[in-house]
VMD Tcl script that builds the backbone (N, CA, C; Angstrom):
set m [mol new atoms 459]
animate dup $m
set s [atomselect $m all]
$s set {name element resname resid chain x y z} {
  {N N UNK 1 A 19.328 -39.846 -31.429}
  {CA C UNK 1 A 19.837 -38.827 -31.583}
  {C C UNK 1 A 21.207 -38.392 -31.257}
  {N N UNK 2 A 22.105 -38.019 -32.573}
  {CA C UNK 2 A 23.434 -37.354 -32.761}
  {C C UNK 2 A 23.836 -36.870 -31.247}
  {N N UNK 3 A 25.306 -36.696 -31.182}
  {CA C UNK 3 A 25.353 -35.560 -29.927}
  {C C UNK 3 A 25.768 -33.754 -30.297}
  {N N UNK 4 A 25.892 -33.892 -31.231}
  {CA C UNK 4 A 25.818 -32.728 -31.924}
  {C C UNK 4 A 24.450 -31.787 -32.426}
  {N N UNK 5 A 22.929 -32.734 -32.348}
  {CA C UNK 5 A 21.920 -32.189 -33.024}
  {C C UNK 5 A 21.324 -31.612 -31.599}
  {N N UNK 6 A 21.609 -30.058 -31.400}
  {CA C UNK 6 A 21.146 -29.960 -29.990}
  {C C UNK 6 A 19.387 -29.285 -30.550}
  {N N UNK 7 A 19.288 -28.470 -31.946}
  {CA C UNK 7 A 18.416 -28.072 -32.570}
  {C C UNK 7 A 16.991 -29.216 -32.057}
  {N N UNK 8 A 17.452 -30.423 -31.944}
  {CA C UNK 8 A 16.499 -31.423 -31.962}
  {C C UNK 8 A 15.977 -31.950 -30.766}
  {N N UNK 9 A 16.527 -31.629 -29.782}
  {CA C UNK 9 A 16.981 -31.693 -28.506}
  {C C UNK 9 A 14.959 -31.615 -27.632}
  {N N UNK 10 A 14.547 -32.401 -27.402}
  {CA C UNK 10 A 12.888 -31.584 -26.469}
  {C C UNK 10 A 12.776 -32.035 -25.154}
  {N N UNK 11 A 11.778 -31.612 -24.669}
  {CA C UNK 11 A 11.807 -32.406 -23.510}
  {C C UNK 11 A 10.980 -33.689 -23.270}
  {N N UNK 12 A 10.880 -34.317 -24.908}
  {CA C UNK 12 A 10.269 -35.765 -24.849}
  {C C UNK 12 A 11.317 -36.796 -24.665}
  {N N UNK 13 A 12.595 -35.682 -25.922}
  {CA C UNK 13 A 13.608 -36.806 -25.754}
  {C C UNK 13 A 14.363 -36.693 -24.351}
  {N N UNK 14 A 14.262 -35.799 -23.484}
  {CA C UNK 14 A 14.985 -36.273 -22.493}
  {C C UNK 14 A 13.771 -36.797 -21.226}
  {N N UNK 15 A 13.206 -37.468 -21.316}
  {CA C UNK 15 A 12.102 -37.471 -20.697}
  {C C UNK 15 A 12.329 -39.227 -21.142}
  {N N UNK 16 A 12.713 -39.728 -22.338}
  {CA C UNK 16 A 12.739 -40.600 -23.035}
  {C C UNK 16 A 14.346 -41.470 -22.060}
  {N N UNK 17 A 15.560 -40.472 -22.660}
  {CA C UNK 17 A 16.696 -40.702 -22.965}
  {C C UNK 17 A 17.446 -40.424 -20.786}
  {N N UNK 18 A 17.170 -39.150 -20.539}
  {CA C UNK 18 A 17.548 -38.469 -19.527}
  {C C UNK 18 A 16.655 -38.050 -18.747}
  {N N UNK 19 A 15.664 -39.010 -17.765}
  {CA C UNK 19 A 14.681 -38.519 -16.580}
  {C C UNK 19 A 15.422 -37.727 -16.008}
  {N N UNK 20 A 16.758 -38.537 -15.074}
  {CA C UNK 20 A 17.102 -38.342 -14.291}
  {C C UNK 20 A 17.489 -36.264 -14.248}
  {N N UNK 21 A 17.782 -36.189 -15.420}
  {CA C UNK 21 A 18.490 -35.086 -15.976}
  {C C UNK 21 A 17.288 -33.560 -15.748}
  {N N UNK 22 A 16.075 -34.460 -16.864}
  {CA C UNK 22 A 15.207 -33.523 -16.508}
  {C C UNK 22 A 14.782 -33.244 -15.185}
  {N N UNK 23 A 14.595 -34.052 -14.396}
  {CA C UNK 23 A 13.899 -34.339 -12.759}
  {C C UNK 23 A 14.774 -33.050 -12.369}
  {N N UNK 24 A 16.274 -33.389 -12.187}
  {CA C UNK 24 A 17.175 -32.450 -12.014}
  {C C UNK 24 A 16.815 -30.580 -12.354}
  {N N UNK 25 A 16.879 -30.597 -13.543}
  {CA C UNK 25 A 16.205 -29.186 -14.201}
  {C C UNK 25 A 14.977 -28.261 -13.472}
  {N N UNK 26 A 13.649 -29.098 -13.015}
  {CA C UNK 26 A 12.804 -29.090 -12.509}
  {C C UNK 26 A 13.127 -29.282 -11.060}
  {N N UNK 27 A 14.038 -29.560 -10.585}
  {CA C UNK 27 A 13.581 -29.458 -8.874}
  {C C UNK 27 A 14.468 -28.297 -8.994}
  {N N UNK 28 A 15.716 -27.454 -9.828}
  {CA C UNK 28 A 16.301 -26.088 -9.444}
  {C C UNK 28 A 15.559 -25.027 -10.077}
  {N N UNK 29 A 14.988 -25.503 -11.016}
  {CA C UNK 29 A 13.233 -24.356 -11.342}
  {C C UNK 29 A 12.579 -24.090 -9.846}
  {N N UNK 30 A 12.240 -25.419 -9.644}
  {CA C UNK 30 A 11.077 -24.853 -8.433}
  {C C UNK 30 A 11.779 -24.192 -6.842}
  {N N UNK 31 A 13.152 -24.870 -6.803}
  {CA C UNK 31 A 13.379 -24.030 -5.551}
  {C C UNK 31 A 13.378 -22.246 -5.858}
  {N N UNK 32 A 13.740 -22.055 -7.498}
  {CA C UNK 32 A 14.225 -20.864 -7.687}
  {C C UNK 32 A 12.563 -19.829 -7.972}
  {N N UNK 33 A 12.081 -20.623 -8.446}
  {CA C UNK 33 A 10.059 -20.183 -8.503}
  {C C UNK 33 A 9.757 -20.100 -7.178}
  {N N UNK 34 A 10.108 -20.762 -6.242}
  {CA C UNK 34 A 9.563 -20.836 -4.847}
  {C C UNK 34 A 10.819 -19.398 -4.004}
  {N N UNK 35 A 11.569 -19.857 -4.011}
  {CA C UNK 35 A 12.364 -18.349 -3.637}
  {C C UNK 35 A 11.980 -17.053 -3.909}
  {N N UNK 36 A 11.455 -16.928 -5.626}
  {CA C UNK 36 A 11.019 -15.424 -6.154}
  {C C UNK 36 A 9.923 -15.614 -5.624}
  {N N UNK 37 A 8.405 -16.434 -5.806}
  {CA C UNK 37 A 7.217 -16.572 -4.791}
  {C C UNK 37 A 7.901 -15.608 -3.441}
  {N N UNK 38 A 8.303 -16.369 -2.553}
  {CA C UNK 38 A 8.851 -15.716 -1.048}
  {C C UNK 38 A 9.067 -14.429 -1.304}
  {N N UNK 39 A 9.854 -14.041 -1.893}
  {CA C UNK 39 A 10.323 -12.816 -1.860}
  {C C UNK 39 A 9.427 -11.858 -2.432}
  {N N UNK 40 A 8.365 -11.952 -3.203}
  {CA C UNK 40 A 7.335 -10.714 -3.711}
  {C C UNK 40 A 6.275 -11.257 -2.551}
  {N N UNK 41 A 6.131 -12.484 -2.025}
  {CA C UNK 41 A 5.033 -11.827 -1.339}
  {C C UNK 41 A 5.504 -11.023 0.013}
  {N N UNK 42 A 6.519 -11.045 0.517}
  {CA C UNK 42 A 7.348 -10.474 1.468}
  {C C UNK 42 A 7.652 -8.842 1.056}
  {N N UNK 43 A 7.535 -8.686 0.040}
  {CA C UNK 43 A 7.299 -7.354 -0.557}
  {C C UNK 43 A 5.997 -7.101 -0.603}
  {N N UNK 44 A 5.084 -7.179 -1.064}
  {CA C UNK 44 A 3.865 -7.254 -0.877}
  {C C UNK 44 A 3.305 -6.726 0.411}
  {N N UNK 45 A 3.422 -7.543 1.718}
  {CA C UNK 45 A 3.273 -7.037 2.799}
  {C C UNK 45 A 3.888 -5.939 3.132}
  {N N UNK 46 A 4.802 -5.234 2.571}
  {CA C UNK 46 A 5.732 -4.305 3.053}
  {C C UNK 46 A 5.148 -3.138 2.484}
  {N N UNK 47 A 4.965 -3.254 1.277}
  {CA C UNK 47 A 4.109 -2.632 0.275}
  {C C UNK 47 A 2.912 -2.072 1.486}
  {N N UNK 48 A 1.883 -3.226 1.087}
  {CA C UNK 48 A 0.647 -2.892 2.081}
  {C C UNK 48 A 0.598 -2.516 3.500}
  {N N UNK 49 A 1.578 -2.866 4.245}
  {CA C UNK 49 A 2.057 -2.220 5.625}
  {C C UNK 49 A 2.192 -0.769 5.205}
  {N N UNK 50 A 2.825 -0.425 4.168}
  {CA C UNK 50 A 3.340 1.028 4.056}
  {C C UNK 50 A 2.009 1.437 3.769}
  {N N UNK 51 A 1.470 0.845 2.835}
  {CA C UNK 51 A -0.376 1.919 2.385}
  {C C UNK 51 A -1.163 1.990 3.350}
  {N N UNK 52 A -0.873 1.000 4.851}
  {CA C UNK 52 A -2.069 1.291 5.805}
  {C C UNK 52 A -0.826 2.332 7.061}
  {N N UNK 53 A -0.061 2.402 6.893}
  {CA C UNK 53 A 0.848 3.101 7.640}
  {C C UNK 53 A 0.528 5.055 7.223}
  {N N UNK 54 A 0.686 4.858 5.702}
  {CA C UNK 54 A -0.119 6.326 4.908}
  {C C UNK 54 A -1.223 6.591 5.409}
  {N N UNK 55 A -2.416 5.471 5.006}
  {CA C UNK 55 A -3.511 6.310 5.554}
  {C C UNK 55 A -3.559 6.768 6.991}
  {N N UNK 56 A -3.059 5.605 8.250}
  {CA C UNK 56 A -3.315 6.001 9.407}
  {C C UNK 56 A -2.483 7.606 9.446}
  {N N UNK 57 A -1.068 7.278 9.260}
  {CA C UNK 57 A -0.696 9.110 9.244}
  {C C UNK 57 A -1.343 10.189 9.021}
  {N N UNK 58 A -2.490 9.959 7.801}
  {CA C UNK 58 A -3.504 10.902 6.818}
  {C C UNK 58 A -4.380 10.904 7.922}
  {N N UNK 59 A -4.771 9.861 8.220}
  {CA C UNK 59 A -6.140 9.889 9.572}
  {C C UNK 59 A -5.736 10.505 10.861}
  {N N UNK 60 A -4.664 11.115 11.326}
  {CA C UNK 60 A -3.940 11.427 12.555}
  {C C UNK 60 A -3.705 12.816 12.360}
  {N N UNK 61 A -3.623 13.242 10.486}
  {CA C UNK 61 A -3.093 14.168 10.546}
  {C C UNK 61 A -1.967 15.173 10.493}
  {N N UNK 62 A -0.872 14.048 10.239}
  {CA C UNK 62 A 0.625 13.800 10.104}
  {C C UNK 62 A 1.381 13.920 8.768}
  {N N UNK 63 A 2.013 13.808 8.647}
  {CA C UNK 63 A 3.203 14.391 7.300}
  {C C UNK 63 A 3.471 12.909 6.734}
  {N N UNK 64 A 3.042 12.889 5.622}
  {CA C UNK 64 A 3.529 11.321 4.983}
  {C C UNK 64 A 4.359 11.397 4.487}
  {N N UNK 65 A 5.737 10.792 4.558}
  {CA C UNK 65 A 6.744 11.074 4.089}
  {C C UNK 65 A 7.042 10.649 2.508}
  {N N UNK 66 A 7.670 10.963 1.693}
  {CA C UNK 66 A 7.891 11.190 0.238}
  {C C UNK 66 A 7.647 9.414 -0.211}
  {N N UNK 67 A 8.334 8.109 0.778}
  {CA C UNK 67 A 8.604 7.153 0.129}
  {C C UNK 67 A 7.007 5.949 0.718}
  {N N UNK 68 A 6.395 6.724 1.206}
  {CA C UNK 68 A 5.286 5.860 1.488}
  {C C UNK 68 A 3.762 6.963 0.745}
  {N N UNK 69 A 4.672 7.959 -0.122}
  {CA C UNK 69 A 3.399 8.555 -1.400}
  {C C UNK 69 A 3.329 9.861 -1.698}
  {N N UNK 70 A 3.831 10.973 -0.395}
  {CA C UNK 70 A 3.403 12.182 -0.488}
  {C C UNK 70 A 4.867 12.907 -0.929}
  {N N UNK 71 A 4.862 13.368 -1.474}
  {CA C UNK 71 A 6.369 14.033 -2.247}
  {C C UNK 71 A 6.438 15.604 -1.117}
  {N N UNK 72 A 7.740 15.669 -0.885}
  {CA C UNK 72 A 7.673 16.998 -0.003}
  {C C UNK 72 A 8.439 16.699 1.336}
  {N N UNK 73 A 9.386 17.641 1.230}
  {CA C UNK 73 A 10.173 17.294 2.852}
  {C C UNK 73 A 9.625 18.063 4.262}
  {N N UNK 74 A 8.178 18.594 3.777}
  {CA C UNK 74 A 7.402 18.874 5.155}
  {C C UNK 74 A 7.411 18.180 6.203}
  {N N UNK 75 A 7.499 18.390 7.548}
  {CA C UNK 75 A 7.220 17.297 8.625}
  {C C UNK 75 A 8.295 16.205 8.813}
  {N N UNK 76 A 9.574 16.360 8.194}
  {CA C UNK 76 A 10.731 15.280 7.993}
  {C C UNK 76 A 10.587 14.640 9.949}
  {N N UNK 77 A 10.821 15.724 10.634}
  {CA C UNK 77 A 11.271 15.911 12.402}
  {C C UNK 77 A 10.254 15.131 12.163}
  {N N UNK 78 A 8.986 14.941 12.539}
  {CA C UNK 78 A 7.635 15.001 13.071}
  {C C UNK 78 A 8.006 12.987 12.321}
  {N N UNK 79 A 7.797 13.031 11.353}
  {CA C UNK 79 A 7.785 11.305 10.820}
  {C C UNK 79 A 9.258 10.932 10.224}
  {N N UNK 80 A 10.048 10.623 10.965}
  {CA C UNK 80 A 11.362 10.729 10.469}
  {C C UNK 80 A 11.421 9.034 9.649}
  {N N UNK 81 A 12.728 8.668 9.347}
  {CA C UNK 81 A 13.007 7.125 8.982}
  {C C UNK 81 A 12.741 6.069 10.047}
  {N N UNK 82 A 13.371 6.555 10.844}
  {CA C UNK 82 A 13.768 5.663 12.093}
  {C C UNK 82 A 11.998 5.385 12.554}
  {N N UNK 83 A 11.057 6.212 12.839}
  {CA C UNK 83 A 9.654 6.350 13.110}
  {C C UNK 83 A 8.938 5.390 11.847}
  {N N UNK 84 A 9.614 5.357 10.909}
  {CA C UNK 84 A 8.501 4.839 9.593}
  {C C UNK 84 A 9.079 3.092 9.883}
  {N N UNK 85 A 10.057 2.728 9.895}
  {CA C UNK 85 A 11.201 1.721 9.996}
  {C C UNK 85 A 10.527 0.766 11.419}
  {N N UNK 86 A 10.143 1.395 12.766}
  {CA C UNK 86 A 9.709 0.786 13.598}
  {C C UNK 86 A 8.408 0.596 13.501}
  {N N UNK 87 A 7.330 1.321 12.827}
  {CA C UNK 87 A 6.337 0.838 12.455}
  {C C UNK 87 A 5.912 -0.704 11.716}
  {N N UNK 88 A 6.908 -0.477 10.419}
  {CA C UNK 88 A 7.188 -1.444 9.489}
  {C C UNK 88 A 7.291 -2.664 9.913}
  {N N UNK 89 A 8.207 -2.677 11.273}
  {CA C UNK 89 A 8.375 -3.445 11.744}
  {C C UNK 89 A 7.534 -4.180 12.710}
  {N N UNK 90 A 6.569 -3.610 13.355}
  {CA C UNK 90 A 5.516 -3.918 14.347}
  {C C UNK 90 A 4.880 -5.053 13.248}
  {N N UNK 91 A 4.484 -6.587 14.510}
  {CA C UNK 91 A 3.665 -7.172 14.058}
  {C C UNK 91 A 2.157 -6.982 13.919}
  {N N UNK 92 A 1.377 -6.413 14.585}
  {CA C UNK 92 A 0.365 -6.121 14.998}
  {C C UNK 92 A -0.076 -4.511 14.710}
  {N N UNK 93 A -1.374 -4.305 13.640}
  {CA C UNK 93 A -1.752 -3.230 13.177}
  {C C UNK 93 A -2.155 -2.141 14.155}
  {N N UNK 94 A -3.204 -3.276 15.253}
  {CA C UNK 94 A -3.066 -1.747 16.335}
  {C C UNK 94 A -2.702 -1.066 17.015}
  {N N UNK 95 A -0.947 -2.209 17.214}
  {CA C UNK 95 A 0.154 -1.251 17.763}
  {C C UNK 95 A 0.733 -0.639 16.748}
  {N N UNK 96 A 0.378 -0.322 15.454}
  {CA C UNK 96 A 0.709 0.949 14.812}
  {C C UNK 96 A 0.328 1.645 14.573}
  {N N UNK 97 A -1.086 1.523 14.765}
  {CA C UNK 97 A -2.459 2.495 14.857}
  {C C UNK 97 A -2.038 3.152 16.587}
  {N N UNK 98 A -1.920 2.396 17.227}
  {CA C UNK 98 A -1.455 3.270 18.927}
  {C C UNK 98 A -0.080 4.369 18.908}
  {N N UNK 99 A 0.964 3.813 17.750}
  {CA C UNK 99 A 1.596 4.310 17.928}
  {C C UNK 99 A 2.021 5.916 17.111}
  {N N UNK 100 A 1.078 5.830 15.872}
  {CA C UNK 100 A 1.085 6.848 15.413}
  {C C UNK 100 A 0.099 7.884 15.980}
  {N N UNK 101 A -0.935 7.520 17.025}
  {CA C UNK 101 A -1.954 8.509 17.414}
  {C C UNK 101 A -1.342 9.275 18.497}
  {N N UNK 102 A -0.387 8.293 18.897}
  {CA C UNK 102 A 0.681 8.938 20.455}
  {C C UNK 102 A 1.430 9.692 19.499}
  {N N UNK 103 A 2.069 9.594 18.754}
  {CA C UNK 103 A 2.507 10.530 17.682}
  {C C UNK 103 A 2.020 12.010 17.679}
  {N N UNK 104 A 0.901 11.391 17.010}
  {CA C UNK 104 A -0.270 12.789 16.727}
  {C C UNK 104 A -0.078 13.397 18.058}
  {N N UNK 105 A -0.753 12.985 19.411}
  {CA C UNK 105 A -0.883 13.604 20.294}
  {C C UNK 105 A 0.054 14.474 20.941}
  {N N UNK 106 A 1.403 14.213 20.567}
  {CA C UNK 106 A 2.376 14.787 20.829}
  {C C UNK 106 A 2.824 15.732 19.725}
  {N N UNK 107 A 2.728 15.904 18.686}
  {CA C UNK 107 A 2.778 17.227 18.093}
  {C C UNK 107 A 1.393 17.762 18.410}
  {N N UNK 108 A 0.448 17.354 18.715}
  {CA C UNK 108 A -0.323 18.590 18.999}
  {C C UNK 108 A -0.081 19.059 20.952}
  {N N UNK 109 A 0.185 18.452 21.887}
  {CA C UNK 109 A 0.052 18.968 22.777}
  {C C UNK 109 A 1.631 19.652 22.617}
  {N N UNK 110 A 2.880 19.477 22.056}
  {CA C UNK 110 A 3.793 20.355 22.044}
  {C C UNK 110 A 3.928 21.673 21.355}
  {N N UNK 111 A 2.896 21.817 20.179}
  {CA C UNK 111 A 2.181 22.591 19.736}
  {C C UNK 111 A 1.497 23.369 20.773}
  {N N UNK 112 A 0.560 22.974 20.938}
  {CA C UNK 112 A -0.019 23.752 22.536}
  {C C UNK 112 A 0.744 24.388 23.778}
  {N N UNK 113 A 1.738 23.752 23.906}
  {CA C UNK 113 A 2.421 23.665 25.159}
  {C C UNK 113 A 3.106 25.050 24.223}
  {N N UNK 114 A 3.712 25.256 23.081}
  {CA C UNK 114 A 4.694 26.211 22.456}
  {C C UNK 114 A 4.030 27.267 22.949}
  {N N UNK 115 A 2.629 27.702 22.029}
  {CA C UNK 115 A 1.573 28.506 22.091}
  {C C UNK 115 A 1.826 29.230 23.095}
  {N N UNK 116 A 1.216 28.373 24.862}
  {CA C UNK 116 A 1.090 28.417 25.537}
  {C C UNK 116 A 2.588 29.061 26.254}
  {N N UNK 117 A 3.131 28.708 26.654}
  {CA C UNK 117 A 4.649 29.076 26.663}
  {C C UNK 117 A 4.821 30.978 26.478}
  {N N UNK 118 A 4.479 31.116 25.062}
  {CA C UNK 118 A 5.095 32.061 24.428}
  {C C UNK 118 A 3.859 33.273 24.805}
  {N N UNK 119 A 2.430 32.511 25.109}
  {CA C UNK 119 A 1.555 33.933 25.441}
  {C C UNK 119 A 2.076 34.140 26.939}
  {N N UNK 120 A 2.400 33.147 27.868}
  {CA C UNK 120 A 1.931 33.280 29.162}
  {C C UNK 120 A 3.731 34.301 29.756}
  {N N UNK 121 A 4.811 34.010 29.189}
  {CA C UNK 121 A 5.752 34.492 29.617}
  {C C UNK 121 A 6.046 35.696 29.366}
  {N N UNK 122 A 5.485 36.711 29.074}
  {CA C UNK 122 A 5.452 38.033 29.244}
  {C C UNK 122 A 7.212 38.212 28.469}
  {N N UNK 123 A 7.388 39.683 28.247}
  {CA C UNK 123 A 8.597 40.308 27.809}
  {C C UNK 123 A 9.993 39.349 28.865}
  {N N UNK 124 A 10.634 39.520 27.927}
  {CA C UNK 124 A 12.068 38.786 28.552}
  {C C UNK 124 A 12.828 39.690 29.022}
  {N N UNK 125 A 13.149 40.861 29.030}
  {CA C UNK 125 A 13.685 41.819 29.268}
  {C C UNK 125 A 13.262 43.113 29.514}
  {N N UNK 126 A 14.074 43.935 30.540}
  {CA C UNK 126 A 14.088 45.087 30.949}
  {C C UNK 126 A 13.070 46.167 29.853}
  {N N UNK 127 A 14.097 46.102 28.898}
  {CA C UNK 127 A 13.800 47.352 27.391}
  {C C UNK 127 A 12.761 46.993 26.706}
  {N N UNK 128 A 12.050 45.508 26.534}
  {CA C UNK 128 A 10.913 45.397 26.111}
  {C C UNK 128 A 9.418 45.869 27.207}
  {N N UNK 129 A 10.281 46.156 28.483}
  {CA C UNK 129 A 9.037 46.837 29.584}
  {C C UNK 129 A 8.725 47.772 29.063}
  {N N UNK 130 A 10.239 48.829 29.059}
  {CA C UNK 130 A 10.781 50.446 28.715}
  {C C UNK 130 A 9.530 50.283 27.484}
  {N N UNK 131 A 10.079 49.926 26.784}
  {CA C UNK 131 A 9.072 50.107 25.360}
  {C C UNK 131 A 7.601 49.998 25.585}
  {N N UNK 132 A 7.282 49.258 26.062}
  {CA C UNK 132 A 5.878 49.071 26.023}
  {C C UNK 132 A 4.772 49.491 27.342}
  {N N UNK 133 A 6.192 50.399 28.092}
  {CA C UNK 133 A 5.270 51.578 29.220}
  {C C UNK 133 A 5.281 53.022 27.913}
  {N N UNK 134 A 6.090 52.869 26.958}
  {CA C UNK 134 A 6.516 54.352 26.493}
  {C C UNK 134 A 5.374 54.155 25.727}
  {N N UNK 135 A 5.535 53.382 24.795}
  {CA C UNK 135 A 3.962 53.656 24.128}
  {C C UNK 135 A 2.929 53.665 24.789}
  {N N UNK 136 A 2.313 52.814 25.846}
  {CA C UNK 136 A 1.157 53.153 26.367}
  {C C UNK 136 A 0.708 54.405 27.021}
  {N N UNK 137 A 2.100 55.689 27.177}
  {CA C UNK 137 A 2.246 56.709 27.944}
  {C C UNK 137 A 1.377 57.723 26.664}
  {N N UNK 138 A 1.163 57.116 25.402}
  {CA C UNK 138 A 1.154 58.342 23.997}
  {C C UNK 138 A 2.356 58.507 23.011}
  {N N UNK 139 A 1.803 59.516 22.319}
  {CA C UNK 139 A 3.086 59.350 21.184}
  {C C UNK 139 A 4.320 60.049 21.947}
  {N N UNK 140 A 5.158 59.596 21.664}
  {CA C UNK 140 A 6.666 60.255 21.802}
  {C C UNK 140 A 7.213 60.794 20.922}
  {N N UNK 141 A 7.660 62.259 20.934}
  {CA C UNK 141 A 8.463 62.797 19.876}
  {C C UNK 141 A 9.920 62.325 19.365}
  {N N UNK 142 A 10.645 62.891 18.858}
  {CA C UNK 142 A 11.569 62.218 18.468}
  {C C UNK 142 A 12.857 63.147 19.436}
  {N N UNK 143 A 12.224 63.912 19.714}
  {CA C UNK 143 A 13.563 64.883 20.932}
  {C C UNK 143 A 13.115 63.631 22.217}
  {N N UNK 144 A 12.237 63.480 22.568}
  {CA C UNK 144 A 12.427 62.577 23.668}
  {C C UNK 144 A 12.937 61.276 23.807}
  {N N UNK 145 A 11.910 60.529 22.425}
  {CA C UNK 145 A 13.479 59.669 22.343}
  {C C UNK 145 A 14.619 59.815 22.338}
  {N N UNK 146 A 15.323 60.480 21.667}
  {CA C UNK 146 A 16.846 61.247 21.415}
  {C C UNK 146 A 17.357 60.825 22.945}
  {N N UNK 147 A 16.064 62.088 24.012}
  {CA C UNK 147 A 16.578 61.785 25.158}
  {C C UNK 147 A 16.789 60.693 26.106}
  {N N UNK 148 A 15.674 59.895 25.516}
  {CA C UNK 148 A 15.395 58.639 25.994}
  {C C UNK 148 A 17.005 57.377 26.134}
  {N N UNK 149 A 17.237 57.815 24.860}
  {CA C UNK 149 A 18.999 56.705 25.008}
  {C C UNK 149 A 19.904 57.407 25.355}
  {N N UNK 150 A 19.644 58.749 25.497}
  {CA C UNK 150 A 21.048 58.948 26.167}
  {C C UNK 150 A 21.192 58.798 27.475}
  {N N UNK 151 A 19.691 59.250 28.235}
  {CA C UNK 151 A 19.810 58.404 29.345}
  {C C UNK 151 A 20.379 57.108 30.174}
  {N N UNK 152 A 20.166 56.257 28.778}
  {CA C UNK 152 A 19.933 54.824 29.361}
  {C C UNK 152 A 21.590 54.259 28.932}
  {N N UNK 153 A 21.707 55.420 28.400}
  {CA C UNK 153 A 23.957 54.988 28.302}
  {C C UNK 153 A 24.337 55.057 29.543}
}
mol reanalyze $m
mol bondsrecalc $m
mol representation Tube
mol addrep $m
């Protein structure tokens, strides 16, 4: 085969005349395919872990971030990017579930604590007490209200 006739070049011709060149091409292709396969497998693992994290967040009543499949910015502080990254790096699924359960319990206890704080704390100033007393003593006329303002000054 003359050198200028590239259209006639086939795998059989390479096997016959340049098996070394064909082996080099195959080795390079095999290495590239192996790299692509490993990258794809790693991405699949991350996607599967993300899916599992989404399911667990939903199970425990926590918001699912948009990058894991739920649109919206609700609960961004409860389940933030740093928390998701931490979950993705954990090796054990039971550890992932334990961390999500802890976060859910923390959110519930903070909510309970906040509502108890408001219920038990009562008024925060004397003026609130005065308003409460004036309301409980019956209806106040506008003149009485104006007099109470003058006295307070």
